[in-house]
C-alpha positions in Angstrom: 69.7 97.9 86.9 71.4 96.4 89.9 75.1 96.4 90.1 76.8 93.5 88.8 79.3 91.5 91.2 82.4 93.3 90.0 80.6 96.6 90.5 79.3 95.8 93.8 82.9 94.7 94.8 84.6 98.1 93.9 81.9 99.9 95.8 82.5 97.9 98.7 86.2 97.9 98.7 86.5 101.9 98.0 84.1 102.7 101.0 86.4 100.3 102.9 89.2 101.4 105.4 92.8 99.4 104.4 94.4 97.6 107.2 96.5 100.0 108.5 96.5 102.8 111.0 96.9 105.4 108.6 94.6 104.2 106.0 91.3 106.0 104.7 88.3 105.1 103.4 85.6 106.9 101.3 82.2 108.3 102.7 79.1 108.4 101.0 79.6 112.3 100.4 82.7 111.7 98.8 81.8 108.6 96.6 78.9 111.4 95.6 81.4 113.8 94.5 83.7 111.9 92.5 80.3 110.3 90.8 80.0 113.9 90.1 83.3 114.3 88.8 82.8 111.6 86.3 79.5 112.9 85.3 81.4 116.0 84.5 84.3 114.4 82.4 81.9 112.3 80.6 79.4 114.8 79.3 76.7 113.8 81.6 76.3 116.6 84.4 72.9 117.6 83.4 71.7 114.2 84.3 72.7 114.7 87.8 71.0 117.8 88.9 71.0 116.6 92.3 75.0 117.1 92.4 76.1 120.7 92.9 78.0 122.4 90.3 79.6 124.8 92.6 81.8 121.7 93.9 85.5 122.5 93.6 87.5 120.5 90.6 89.3 117.5 91.7 92.8 119.3 91.9 91.5 122.7 92.6 90.6 122.0 96.5 93.2 123.3 99.2 91.2 121.1 101.7 90.5 117.5 100.3 87.9 116.9 103.1 85.9 119.6 101.1 85.4 117.2 97.9 82.1 116.0 99.2 78.3 116.0 98.1 76.0 115.9 100.7 72.3 114.5 101.2 72.1 112.2 98.0 72.1 108.7 97.5 75.5 107.9 96.9 75.3 104.1 95.7 72.0 105.2 93.7 74.1 107.9 91.8 76.9 104.9 91.2 74.1 102.6 90.0 72.7 105.2 87.9 76.1 106.5 86.2 77.7 102.5 85.3 74.1 102.2 83.8 74.7 105.3 81.3 78.3 104.4 80.4 79.7 100.7 81.0 83.0 101.8 81.4 81.9 104.2 84.2 82.6 101.6 87.1 86.5 101.5 86.0 86.8 105.0 86.0 85.4 105.4 89.4 87.3 102.8 90.8 90.4 104.6 89.2 89.5 107.8 90.3 88.8 106.4 93.9 92.0 104.9 94.3 93.8 108.0 93.2 91.6 110.1 95.9 92.4 107.9 98.6 96.2 107.9 98.1 95.9 111.4 98.1 93.9 111.5 101.5 96.2 108.9 102.9 99.1 111.1 102.1 97.7 113.9 103.8 97.3 112.0 106.8 100.8 111.0 106.6 102.2 114.6 106.6 100.0 115.3 109.7 101.0 112.3 111.8 104.7 111.5 110.2 106.7 111.9 113.6 109.4 114.0 114.0 112.7 112.1 114.2 114.7 111.5 117.5 118.1 112.4 118.6 119.0 108.8 118.8 118.4 108.4 114.9 119.8 111.4 113.3 122.3 112.5 116.2 125.6 110.4 115.0 124.9 111.8 111.6 126.1 115.6 112.9 129.8 114.2 112.8 129.8 114.5 109.3 129.1 118.3 109.5 129.9 119.2 113.2 131.7 122.7 113.3 130.0 124.0 110.0 127.1 125.3 112.5 126.8 125.7 116.0 125.4 122.5 117.8 121.5 123.6 118.2 121.3 124.9 114.5 123.0 121.7 113.1 120.7 119.3 115.4 117.6 121.2 113.8 118.9 120.7 110.3 119.6 117.0 111.1 115.4 116.8 112.4 114.4 118.7 109.5 116.7 116.8 107.0 115.2 113.4 108.4 111.9 114.2 108.3 111.8 115.1 104.8 113.5 112.2 103.7 110.9 109.9 105.7 107.8 111.8 103.8 109.7 111.6 100.3 110.3 108.0 101.0 106.5 107.6 101.6 105.7 109.6 98.9 107.7 107.0 96.6 106.0 103.9 98.2 102.4 105.2 98.0 103.2 106.3 94.5 104.2 102.9 93.5 101.1 101.6 95.1 99.3 103.8 93.3 100.7 104.7 89.7 101.1 101.2 88.0 97.8 99.7 89.6 95.7 102.6 88.3 97.4 102.3 84.7 96.9 98.6 84.7 93.3 99.0 85.5 92.6 102.0 83.3 93.7 99.3 80.3 91.8 96.4 81.4 94.9 94.5 82.7 95.7 93.6 86.4 98.7 93.9 88.7 100.4 90.9 90.0 102.3 90.4 93.1 105.3 88.0 92.8 103.7 85.3 94.9 101.2 85.2 92.6 102.7 85.6 89.3 102.6 83.0 86.0 105.9 84.3 85.4 108.7 82.6 86.9 112.4 83.9 87.6 114.6 81.6 84.8 117.4 81.1 87.5 115.2 80.2 89.9 111.6 78.4 89.1 110.5 78.9 92.6 110.2 82.4 92.7 107.8 84.6 90.5 108.1 87.9 89.0 106.2 91.1 90.2 104.3 92.1 87.1 102.9 95.9 86.4 100.4 94.6 84.4 99.1 91.4 83.0 96.8 91.5 80.2 95.9 88.3 78.3 99.4 86.8 77.7 101.3 90.0 77.6 103.2 91.3 80.5 104.2 94.9 80.9 106.8 97.0 82.6 105.4 100.2 83.1 108.1 103.0 84.0 107.7 106.9 84.4 111.5 106.8 83.0 114.7 105.2 82.6 117.6 107.3 84.0 121.5 106.9 82.6 122.6 105.7 86.2 121.7 102.1 87.2 120.9 101.7 90.9 123.6 99.0 91.2 124.6 96.2 88.6 122.2 93.9 90.5 119.3 96.0 90.1 120.0 96.8 86.3 120.8 92.7 86.0 117.0 92.3 87.0 115.7 94.9 84.6 117.3 93.1 81.6 115.9 89.7 83.3 112.3 90.5 82.8 112.0 90.0 79.4 113.8 86.7 79.6 111.9 85.7 82.6 108.8 86.5 80.5 109.3 84.7 77.3 110.6 81.3 78.9 107.0 81.6 81.2 105.1 81.9 77.8 104.2 85.7 78.1 105.1 88.6 75.7 107.3 91.1 77.3 106.1 94.8 76.9 108.0 97.8 77.9 106.2 100.9 78.3 108.5 104.3 79.5 106.4 107.2 79.8 109.4 109.7 79.6 111.0 109.0 75.9 114.2 111.0 76.6 116.8 109.1 74.9 119.5 107.6 76.9 121.8 104.7 76.7 119.9 102.6 79.3 116.9 103.1 77.6 118.1 102.0 74.3 119.7 98.8 76.1 116.4 97.9 77.9 114.3 98.7 74.4 116.9 96.0 72.8 116.6 93.7 75.5 112.8 93.6 75.4 112.7 93.3 71.3 115.4 90.4 71.6 112.8 88.3 73.6 110.0 88.7 71.1 108.8 91.8 73.1 107.6 95.5 72.2 108.8 98.9 73.4 106.9 102.0 73.7 108.3 105.3 74.8 107.2 108.8 75.0 104.3 109.9 73.1 104.0 106.2 71.5 103.7 104.8 75.0 100.5 107.2 75.8 99.1 106.2 72.7 99.3 102.6 73.1 98.0 102.9 76.7 95.0 105.1 75.0 94.4 102.3 72.3 94.2 99.5 75.0 91.9 101.8 77.2 89.2 103.0 74.9 87.9 106.5 74.9 86.6 106.4 78.4 89.4 105.2 80.3 92.0 107.1 78.1 89.9 110.4 78.9 90.7 109.3 82.5 94.4 108.7 81.9 94.5 112.1 80.2 92.5 113.9 82.7 94.3 112.4 85.9 97.6 111.3 85.0 99.3 112.2 81.5 98.0 116.0 82.1 99.1 116.7 85.9 102.5 114.8 85.2 103.1 117.0 81.8 102.2 120.3 83.3 104.8 119.3 86.3 107.4 118.6 83.8 106.5 121.8 81.9 106.9 124.0 84.8 109.9 122.5 86.1 111.9 125.7 87.4 115.6 126.1 85.9 116.8 127.0 89.3 115.5 126.1 92.6 113.3 128.4 94.2 113.4 129.9 97.9 112.5 127.1 100.5 111.6 128.0 104.1 110.4 125.4 106.6 108.6 126.7 109.5 107.4 124.6 112.6 104.8 125.9 115.4 101.7 125.0 117.3 99.7 125.0 114.6 101.7 122.9 112.5 104.3 123.2 109.9 104.6 125.9 107.1 106.6 125.0 103.7 107.1 128.2 102.0 108.7 127.5 98.0 108.9 130.8 96.3 106.0 132.9 96.7 103.6 130.2 98.3 102.6 128.5 101.3 101.7 124.9 101.9 100.3 124.9 105.8 100.4 121.3 107.3 98.0 120.6 110.0 100.1 118.3 112.7 98.3 115.8 114.8 101.4 114.1 116.2 103.8 114.7 119.1 107.2 116.9 118.5 110.5 116.3 118.1 110.6 114.2 121.6 107.4 112.3 120.4 107.5 108.3 119.8 108.7 107.2 116.8 106.7 104.3 114.8 107.6 102.2 111.8 107.8 104.1 108.8 106.7 101.5 106.4 103.2 101.6 104.8 101.1 99.3 106.9 98.1 98.9 104.6 100.1 97.2 100.9 97.5 95.4 99.2 94.4 97.7 99.9 94.1 98.9 96.7 91.5 97.8 93.8 90.3 96.0 92.2 90.3 92.5 93.9 
């Protein structure tokens, strides 16, 4: 059976490179591997004998480039998969978005420039005399590089996390410029929506912290349900970490007061699962909730030893007894510094 227009769009956009210099696309071999993962997850692997059972599992491979299945017709595999399961197209789309994000972040680690003295030099005045100048300069370089790659991780996660959950439950993320929900204080401006599903506008958060990031930002959070109600939509708050705190309670009250709903912790995941259906609920559990829960459960009570080493072979990050090796494809400390902002926002699926 030929692909539908939506499935065709998913296939083409997943394979396409984004608009930025660090963007990635998926090859036929990568797409075939993802089909194999999904077939395994859905109990269909025996119907895809051309895909090797020796392929590493999605999160187990040290080298993401090894997650390929060669010498097969990847599109034919995708067509067969979606014919067997009507939700497999969105499962494929969400898993592919996750895989592209991981591949892109690996490229960011390989190419994010080390900072220049012009960027970090003046900051040394705050700790001058605590270390000798050479050692202090080295600390400034490392600190800025870690800040840059962590900032990029936050950006990339933002472009990944909410959209994948939105697609998994059958909704759509909406940018502010296209949003039907207008700010009640300025009707010319729209509000960015994590997920729009029928007449429900979802605000999806991993957690709410006790410390607000400034009164203006917190006021924005509290205005969200007001804007939704006055635009004719029901506001729905989903907080995956249900740890109680006053800010979370205040935000819950704000949503309910405007005719909305609020789900937190286990209830939040149950709500998402109920919307996703069995196939996409499996995706959320296996690739989103499960990994996050395991990280939270394994969080150390005290910070482990940490050592960072730069050499011609790349960067080695030793945390406790394990070492992560990062191959570097960028000039050293004196190399050019490029704009740190991502340049392919909006390349995610579907659309």
